[in-house]
C-alpha positions as CSV (number, residue, x, y, z in Angstrom):
1,M,-21.0,16.5,-4.3
2,T,-17.7,17.2,-5.8
3,K,-14.5,15.5,-4.7
4,S,-13.3,18.7,-2.9
5,S,-16.6,19.2,-1.1
6,F,-16.7,15.6,0.1
7,K,-13.2,15.8,1.6
8,R,-14.0,19.1,3.1
9,K,-17.2,17.8,4.7
10,L,-15.4,14.6,5.8
11,T,-12.5,16.4,7.5
12,H,-14.9,18.8,9.2
13,T,-16.7,15.8,10.6
14,D,-20.0,16.7,8.9
15,L,-22.5,13.8,9.2
16,L,-22.2,11.8,5.9
17,I,-24.7,8.9,5.4
18,G,-23.9,6.3,2.8
19,T,-24.5,2.7,1.8
20,I,-22.6,0.0,0.2
21,V,-22.9,-0.6,-3.6
22,T,-22.1,-4.1,-4.9
23,L,-24.4,-4.4,-7.9
24,P,-23.5,-3.0,-11.4
25,S,-26.9,-1.4,-11.8
26,P,-27.3,2.2,-12.9
27,A,-30.9,2.1,-11.7
28,I,-29.8,1.3,-8.1
29,T,-27.2,4.1,-8.2
30,E,-29.9,6.5,-9.4
31,I,-32.3,5.4,-6.7
32,Y,-29.7,5.8,-4.0
33,C,-28.9,9.3,-5.3
34,Q,-32.6,10.2,-5.5
35,A,-33.1,8.9,-1.9
36,G,-30.6,11.4,-0.7
37,F,-27.5,9.5,0.4
38,D,-24.5,11.7,0.8
39,W,-22.0,9.1,-0.5
40,L,-21.8,5.7,-1.9
41,F,-19.3,3.1,-0.7
42,V,-18.5,1.3,-4.0
43,D,-17.1,-2.1,-3.0
44,L,-14.5,-3.8,-5.1
45,E,-13.3,-6.0,-2.2
46,H,-16.3,-8.2,-1.6
47,S,-18.3,-8.0,-4.8
48,T,-18.1,-9.0,-8.5
49,L,-17.8,-5.3,-9.6
50,S,-15.0,-4.5,-12.1
51,I,-13.2,-1.2,-12.7
52,K,-15.6,-0.7,-15.6
53,D,-18.6,-1.2,-13.4
54,A,-17.2,1.2,-10.8
55,Q,-16.7,3.8,-13.4
56,A,-20.2,3.4,-14.6
57,I,-21.5,3.9,-11.1
58,L,-19.4,7.1,-10.8
59,Q,-20.7,8.4,-14.1
60,T,-24.3,7.6,-13.0
61,A,-23.9,9.3,-9.6
62,G,-22.3,12.4,-11.2
63,Q,-22.4,15.3,-8.6
64,K,-25.5,13.9,-6.8
65,A,-23.6,11.7,-4.4
66,A,-19.9,11.3,-3.7
67,C,-18.5,7.9,-4.7
68,V,-15.7,6.4,-2.5
69,I,-14.3,3.1,-3.8
70,R,-12.9,0.3,-1.6
71,V,-10.0,-1.5,-3.3
72,P,-9.5,-5.2,-2.7
73,S,-6.2,-4.8,-1.0
74,I,-3.1,-2.5,-0.5
75,D,-2.0,-3.1,-4.1
76,E,-0.4,-0.6,-6.4
77,A,-2.2,-1.7,-9.6
78,W,-5.7,-1.6,-8.0
79,I,-5.1,1.7,-6.2
80,K,-3.9,3.5,-9.3
81,R,-6.6,2.1,-11.5
82,V,-9.3,3.1,-9.1
83,L,-8.0,6.6,-8.6
84,D,-7.7,7.1,-12.3
85,I,-11.4,6.8,-12.8
86,G,-12.0,9.8,-10.5
87,P,-13.6,8.8,-7.2
88,A,-14.1,11.4,-4.4
89,G,-12.1,9.0,-2.2
90,I,-10.6,5.6,-1.7
91,I,-10.9,3.1,1.1
92,I,-8.0,0.8,1.8
93,P,-9.0,-2.4,3.7
94,Q,-7.2,-4.4,6.3
95,V,-4.5,-1.9,7.3
96,K,-2.9,-3.5,10.3
97,S,0.4,-1.7,10.9
98,V,2.3,1.6,10.5
99,E,4.2,0.2,7.5
100,E,1.0,-0.7,5.7
101,A,-0.6,2.6,6.5
102,K,2.5,4.5,5.1
103,L,2.5,2.4,2.0
104,A,-1.2,2.9,1.4
105,I,-0.8,6.7,1.6
106,Q,2.2,6.6,-0.7
107,L,0.4,4.7,-3.4
108,C,-2.5,7.2,-3.3
109,K,-0.4,10.3,-3.7
110,Y,1.5,11.7,-6.6
111,P,5.3,12.6,-6.1
112,P,6.9,14.1,-4.2
113,E,4.4,13.1,-1.5
114,G,4.0,9.6,-2.8
115,L,4.5,7.0,-5.4
116,R,1.4,7.2,-7.5
117,S,2.2,6.8,-11.2
118,V,0.8,9.2,-13.8
119,G,-1.7,8.1,-16.4
120,L,-4.5,9.6,-18.6
121,A,-8.0,8.6,-17.7
122,R,-11.4,9.7,-16.6
123,A,-10.0,11.5,-13.5
124,H,-7.9,13.6,-15.8
125,G,-10.8,14.6,-18.1
126,Y,-9.3,12.0,-20.6
127,G,-6.3,14.4,-20.9
128,E,-8.2,17.8,-21.0
129,N,-7.8,18.4,-17.3
130,F,-4.5,16.6,-16.8
131,Q,-2.5,19.5,-15.2
132,E,-5.3,20.6,-13.0
133,Y,-6.1,17.2,-11.7
134,V,-2.4,16.2,-11.0
135,A,-1.9,19.5,-9.2
136,S,-5.0,19.1,-7.0
137,A,-5.5,15.3,-6.5
138,N,-3.2,15.0,-3.4
139,N,-5.3,17.6,-1.6
140,E,-8.8,16.7,-2.9
141,V,-9.1,12.9,-3.0
142,A,-10.0,11.5,0.4
143,I,-8.0,8.6,1.8
144,V,-9.8,6.4,4.3
145,L,-8.0,3.5,6.0
146,Q,-10.0,0.6,7.4
147,I,-9.4,-0.5,10.9
148,E,-10.8,-4.1,10.9
149,H,-8.3,-6.3,12.6
150,I,-7.2,-6.6,16.2
151,D,-3.6,-6.0,15.1
152,A,-4.7,-2.6,13.8
153,V,-6.4,-1.8,17.1
154,N,-3.2,-2.8,19.0
155,N,-1.2,-0.5,16.6
156,I,-3.8,2.3,16.4
157,E,-1.7,5.0,18.3
158,E,1.1,4.8,15.8
159,I,-1.1,4.2,12.7
160,I,-3.1,7.4,13.3
161,K,0.1,9.5,13.3
162,V,0.8,8.6,9.6
163,P,0.5,11.8,7.6
164,G,-2.1,11.8,4.8
165,I,-4.9,9.9,6.5
166,D,-8.3,11.7,6.1
167,S,-10.4,9.3,8.1
168,L,-10.4,5.9,9.8
169,F,-13.3,3.5,9.1
170,I,-14.0,0.7,11.5
171,G,-15.1,-2.7,10.1
172,P,-16.8,-4.3,13.0
173,Y,-17.5,-7.7,11.4
174,D,-14.0,-8.4,10.2
175,L,-12.7,-7.0,13.5
176,S,-14.9,-9.5,15.4
177,A,-13.6,-12.3,13.1
178,S,-10.0,-11.4,13.9
179,M,-10.8,-11.7,17.6
180,G,-12.3,-15.2,17.2
181,K,-15.8,-13.8,17.6
182,T,-17.1,-13.7,14.0
183,G,-20.2,-11.6,13.6
184,Q,-20.5,-11.0,17.3
185,V,-20.2,-7.2,16.9
186,T,-21.9,-6.4,20.2
187,D,-19.6,-8.7,22.2
188,P,-18.0,-6.8,25.0
189,D,-14.5,-7.5,23.8
190,V,-15.3,-6.3,20.3
191,Q,-17.0,-3.2,21.6
192,E,-14.0,-2.5,23.8
193,A,-11.7,-2.7,20.8
194,I,-14.0,-0.3,18.9
195,A,-14.0,2.1,21.8
196,R,-10.2,2.0,21.9
197,V,-10.1,3.1,18.3
198,K,-12.7,5.9,19.0
199,E,-10.7,7.1,22.0
200,I,-7.5,7.5,20.0
201,A,-9.3,9.0,17.0
202,E,-11.0,11.6,19.2
203,K,-7.6,12.6,20.7
204,A,-6.1,13.1,17.3
205,K,-9.3,14.8,16.0
206,M,-9.5,12.2,13.2
207,P,-12.9,11.7,11.5
208,L,-14.2,8.2,12.2
209,G,-16.6,6.0,10.2
210,I,-18.3,2.7,10.8
211,F,-20.7,0.2,9.1
212,G,-24.0,-0.9,10.5
213,A,-26.5,-3.3,9.0
214,N,-29.5,-1.0,9.3
215,A,-30.5,2.4,10.6
216,D,-31.0,1.3,14.2
217,A,-27.5,-0.2,14.3
218,V,-25.8,3.1,13.6
219,K,-27.9,5.5,15.6
220,S,-25.8,5.0,18.7
221,Y,-22.6,5.5,16.6
222,I,-23.9,8.8,15.3
223,R,-24.8,9.9,18.9
224,D,-21.2,9.1,19.8
225,G,-19.7,11.3,17.2
226,Y,-19.0,9.0,14.2
227,S,-19.5,11.0,11.1
228,L,-18.7,8.7,8.1
229,I,-21.7,6.3,8.3
230,T,-22.4,3.4,6.1
231,V,-25.8,1.7,6.4
232,G,-26.6,-1.6,4.8
233,I,-25.6,-3.2,1.4
234,D,-27.7,-3.1,-1.7
235,T,-28.2,-6.9,-1.8
236,M,-29.1,-6.9,1.9
237,L,-31.6,-4.1,1.5
238,I,-33.3,-5.8,-1.4
239,T,-33.4,-9.2,0.3
240,K,-34.9,-7.9,3.5
241,T,-37.6,-5.9,1.7
242,A,-38.5,-8.8,-0.5
243,T,-38.5,-11.3,2.4
244,A,-40.7,-8.9,4.5
245,I,-43.3,-8.7,1.7
246,I,-43.5,-12.5,1.3
247,K,-43.8,-13.0,5.1
248,A,-46.5,-10.4,5.3
249,L,-48.5,-12.0,2.5
250,K,-48.0,-15.7,3.1
251,R,-48.5,-16.1,6.8
């Protein structure tokens, strides 16, 4: 899936099923592409992946699955380095206010719309596609802001009005932690906060994403209209499968 087709599908709220990648393994990336995931959530926030690892994942995935990279924070150096390796999109974590949302968008877009600095890297065809990329990047690279703190929920009506946001992505686990209910994602208060974000997103016709630990955890979200879905983490999927085998054979 090309960058432009991923953003087009995202903004048209097509159902996009992905999973989180934290391991620097070309084989795992190939397996995920072969399995048919629409997109891969490449995580630089909660993993040991480097920029070099992330680029290798993008190169392995090619056009078979769109790669969207989560940066560690709203940081200019991280954002420009990630965008320069050419992902289909970028995920900005822990956006809590209008000011942070505006800064995130500015750092992701070239002037005059933003503040992104100009370099020569993989995204630009190592120089061969420089003009073409710079002319199209602002329109083709998807920008996803994570709503994963109660402050963001409280500010959601203003955050969602910031121009340039292509999707919001709810992080239920961090959200629960910010409410003093770490891991209690089904708690009524946490679910009420999630419902609040969904309500505002629907009014604004903003595509909405969310994470679930397994397929059963996200089925209700899909029924409710969430379109950018992330199911599981590579380490979690491997662990659960391996543990199930041992339990089945060593009862």
